[in-house]
MDTraj code that builds the backbone (N, CA, C; nanometers):
import mdtraj as md
import numpy as np

residues = "MET ASN LEU VAL ALA MET ASN ASN VAL VAL MET VAL LEU TYR TYR LEU ILE SER ALA PHE PHE LEU ILE ALA VAL VAL ARG ASN PHE VAL LYS THR LYS ASP PRO GLN GLU ALA VAL LEU PHE SER ILE VAL MET ILE PRO PHE VAL LEU ARG ILE LEU ARG LEU LYS".split()
xyz = np.array([
    [1.5595, 1.0047, -6.0621],
    [1.5492, 1.1560, -5.9548],
    [1.4143, 1.2665, -6.0626],
    [1.3290, 1.2847, -6.0642],
    [1.2780, 1.4069, -6.1000],
    [1.3140, 1.4893, -6.0277],
    [1.2728, 1.6279, -6.1216],
    [1.3444, 1.8033, -6.0587],
    [1.2226, 1.7973, -5.9197],
    [1.1052, 1.7172, -5.9419],
    [0.9857, 1.8033, -5.8594],
    [1.0560, 1.7080, -5.7392],
    [1.0596, 1.6333, -5.7222],
    [1.1489, 1.5103, -5.5878],
    [1.2467, 1.5450, -5.5708],
    [1.3294, 1.6511, -5.6149],
    [1.4314, 1.6395, -5.5643],
    [1.4152, 1.8493, -5.5240],
    [1.3543, 1.9110, -5.5716],
    [1.2863, 2.0262, -5.5551],
    [1.2170, 1.9847, -5.3368],
    [1.1304, 1.8968, -5.3250],
    [1.1018, 1.8524, -5.2466],
    [1.2121, 1.8499, -5.1097],
    [1.3155, 1.7327, -5.1834],
    [1.3776, 1.6706, -5.0486],
    [1.4686, 1.8222, -5.0227],
    [1.5032, 1.9272, -5.1154],
    [1.5794, 2.0612, -5.0741],
    [1.4834, 2.1197, -5.0088],
    [1.3911, 2.1493, -5.0392],
    [1.2794, 2.1838, -4.9719],
    [1.2278, 2.1374, -4.8214],
    [1.2352, 2.0419, -4.7928],
    [1.2384, 2.0286, -4.6880],
    [1.3780, 2.0217, -4.5693],
    [1.4986, 2.0131, -4.6664],
    [1.6458, 1.9546, -4.5517],
    [1.5982, 2.1319, -4.5572],
    [1.5724, 2.2724, -4.5955],
    [1.5382, 2.4149, -4.6429],
    [1.5022, 2.4363, -4.4324],
    [1.3534, 2.3999, -4.4427],
    [1.2787, 2.3384, -4.3391],
    [1.3848, 2.3591, -4.2286],
    [1.4304, 2.2237, -4.2754],
    [1.4460, 2.1422, -4.1475],
    [1.5932, 2.2240, -4.0382],
    [1.6728, 2.2968, -4.1151],
    [1.7426, 2.3645, -4.0898],
    [1.7265, 2.4917, -4.0606],
    [1.6103, 2.5342, -4.0873],
    [1.5815, 2.6820, -4.0393],
    [1.5343, 2.6422, -3.8914],
    [1.4037, 2.4948, -3.9391],
    [1.4596, 2.4886, -3.7466],
    [1.5085, 2.4873, -3.6312],
    [1.6107, 2.4503, -3.6850],
    [1.7151, 2.3940, -3.6218],
    [1.7372, 2.4905, -3.4860],
    [1.8066, 2.5869, -3.6939],
    [1.8601, 2.6908, -3.5996],
    [1.7175, 2.7668, -3.5310],
    [1.6153, 2.8039, -3.5263],
    [1.5369, 2.8624, -3.4457],
    [1.5467, 2.7949, -3.3485],
    [1.5266, 2.7257, -3.3017],
    [1.5635, 2.5815, -3.1759],
    [1.6863, 2.6347, -3.0813],
    [1.8399, 2.6422, -3.1617],
    [1.9144, 2.6697, -3.0925],
    [1.8786, 2.8312, -3.0590],
    [1.8598, 2.8874, -3.0840],
    [1.7725, 3.0481, -3.0489],
    [1.7266, 3.0843, -2.9292],
    [1.6120, 3.0498, -2.9314],
    [1.4946, 2.9823, -2.8925],
    [1.5770, 2.9454, -2.7283],
    [1.6948, 2.8530, -2.7129],
    [1.7265, 2.7450, -2.6252],
    [1.8352, 2.8872, -2.5408],
    [1.8408, 2.9702, -2.6361],
    [2.0055, 3.1120, -2.5629],
    [1.8994, 3.1719, -2.5692],
    [1.8245, 3.2395, -2.6061],
    [1.6768, 3.2924, -2.5531],
    [1.6196, 3.3024, -2.3806],
    [1.6296, 3.1336, -2.4300],
    [1.5012, 3.1093, -2.2676],
    [1.5880, 3.0964, -2.1714],
    [1.7958, 3.1204, -2.2085],
    [1.8766, 3.1152, -2.0904],
    [1.9779, 3.2038, -2.0627],
    [1.9432, 3.3046, -2.1196],
    [2.0462, 3.4475, -2.1210],
    [1.9153, 3.5290, -1.9951],
    [1.9553, 3.6010, -1.8941],
    [1.9811, 3.7084, -1.8360],
    [1.9212, 3.8237, -1.8460],
    [2.0119, 3.8561, -1.9325],
    [2.0576, 4.0246, -1.9938],
    [1.9782, 4.0636, -2.1064],
    [1.9129, 4.1904, -2.0972],
    [1.7826, 4.2426, -2.1836],
    [1.8522, 4.2454, -2.3117],
    [1.9228, 4.3048, -2.2428],
    [1.9913, 4.3234, -2.4191],
    [2.0024, 4.2446, -2.5230],
    [2.0369, 4.1106, -2.4354],
    [2.0692, 4.0476, -2.5073],
    [1.9402, 3.9638, -2.5495],
    [1.8324, 3.9134, -2.5020],
    [1.6725, 3.9150, -2.4804],
    [1.6415, 4.0187, -2.6223],
    [1.6912, 4.0852, -2.6009],
    [1.6237, 4.1834, -2.7435],
    [1.6468, 4.1900, -2.8811],
    [1.8383, 4.1366, -2.8885],
    [1.8870, 4.0976, -2.9740],
    [1.8684, 3.9269, -3.0423],
    [1.8246, 3.7997, -2.9374],
    [1.7823, 3.6269, -2.9471],
    [1.6466, 3.7364, -3.0637],
    [1.5735, 3.7880, -2.9673],
    [1.4134, 3.8027, -3.0613],
    [1.4310, 3.8813, -3.1744],
    [1.5247, 3.9098, -3.2131],
    [1.5287, 4.0079, -3.3589],
    [1.5920, 3.8732, -3.4583],
    [1.6762, 3.8509, -3.3779],
    [1.7385, 3.7320, -3.4878],
    [1.6435, 3.5478, -3.5438],
    [1.5348, 3.5854, -3.4287],
    [1.4243, 3.4415, -3.4300],
    [1.3598, 3.5017, -3.5378],
    [1.3292, 3.6122, -3.5755],
    [1.2246, 3.6561, -3.6996],
    [1.2736, 3.6270, -3.8493],
    [1.3617, 3.6547, -3.8538],
    [1.3592, 3.5248, -4.0299],
    [1.3274, 3.4141, -3.9872],
    [1.3743, 3.4044, -3.9147],
    [1.3220, 3.1821, -3.9010],
    [1.1987, 3.1299, -3.9264],
    [1.1478, 3.2180, -3.8010],
    [1.0258, 3.2140, -3.8285],
    [0.9191, 3.2329, -3.9213],
    [0.9377, 3.3698, -4.0278],
    [0.8925, 3.3546, -4.0872],
    [0.9068, 3.2635, -4.1729],
    [1.0639, 3.2646, -4.2510],
    [1.0287, 3.1470, -4.3298],
    [1.0347, 2.9784, -4.3081],
    [1.0328, 2.9974, -4.1514],
    [0.8820, 2.9016, -4.1005],
    [0.7820, 2.9038, -4.1628],
    [0.7133, 2.9698, -4.1673],
    [0.6054, 2.9920, -4.1424],
    [0.5795, 3.0375, -4.3592],
    [0.6886, 3.0424, -4.4223],
    [0.6466, 3.0456, -4.5581],
    [0.5944, 3.1730, -4.5572],
    [0.6619, 3.2936, -4.4885],
    [0.6379, 3.4852, -4.4983],
    [0.8139, 3.4852, -4.5809],
    [0.7538, 3.5382, -4.6522],
    [0.9044, 3.6328, -4.6992],
    [0.9211, 3.8258, -4.6502],
])
top = md.Topology()
chain = top.add_chain()
for i, resn in enumerate(residues, 1):
    res = top.add_residue(resn, chain, resSeq=i)
    for name in ("N", "CA", "C"):
        top.add_atom(name, md.element.get_by_symbol(name[0]), res)
traj = md.Trajectory(xyz[None], top)
């Protein structure tokens, strides 16, 4: 397995992990009734969304 293929595998796994955590935070965001927690969850979501969109 060459380095390019390993890099692609790691990149795909990285985005899958980011998507998993984003989905978990979105589920908590939807379930919460407390506005303060909703703001907290939305702030936590920002880095994961940016990673999935490949923005830094």
